C-alpha positions in Angstrom: 101.5 116.0 83.7 98.7 113.9 82.4 95.1 114.6 81.6 92.9 111.6 82.3 95.7 109.2 81.6 96.8 110.9 78.3 100.4 111.7 77.6 101.2 114.3 75.0 104.4 114.2 72.9 105.9 116.6 70.4 107.6 115.3 67.2 110.6 117.6 67.2 114.4 117.6 67.7 114.4 121.2 69.0 114.8 121.5 72.7 113.6 125.1 72.5 110.3 123.9 71.3 110.2 121.2 74.0 110.9 123.9 76.6 108.1 126.1 75.3 105.5 123.4 75.5 106.8 122.0 78.8 106.3 125.4 80.4 102.6 125.1 79.4 102.4 122.0 81.6 101.0 119.5 79.1 104.1 118.0 77.4 105.2 114.6 78.6 107.9 113.8 76.1 109.4 114.2 72.7 109.7 111.8 69.8 112.2 112.1 66.9 113.6 110.0 64.1 116.3 110.4 61.5 114.1 112.5 59.2 113.2 114.9 62.0 116.9 115.2 62.9 117.9 115.9 59.4 115.2 118.6 59.0 116.4 120.2 62.1 119.9 120.3 60.7 121.3 117.8 63.1 123.6 114.9 62.5 122.0 111.4 62.8 124.5 110.1 65.3 124.6 108.6 68.8 126.2 111.8 70.0 123.2 113.8 68.8 120.9 111.3 70.5 122.8 111.6 73.8 122.7 115.4 73.6 118.9 115.4 73.0 118.3 112.9 75.9 120.4 115.2 78.2 118.4 118.3 77.1 115.1 116.4 77.6 116.2 115.5 81.1 117.1 119.1 81.9 113.7 120.3 80.7 112.0 117.6 82.8 110.5 115.5 80.0 109.6 112.0 81.2 110.2 110.3 77.9 112.1 110.9 74.7 
């Protein structure tokens, strides 16, 4: 969902947080980086990235 062409993203590696904001209807996608992954207690690996991309797709996020 966009508002006047705006797309909102959350800086998080937590799909539960993504889900919470996606239900509100304003979240377009999520961004993350190695520091965010480490703070979430996740390994900085391609497998982690794949799992997060999969979770984002299940939630319906357009971009990750």
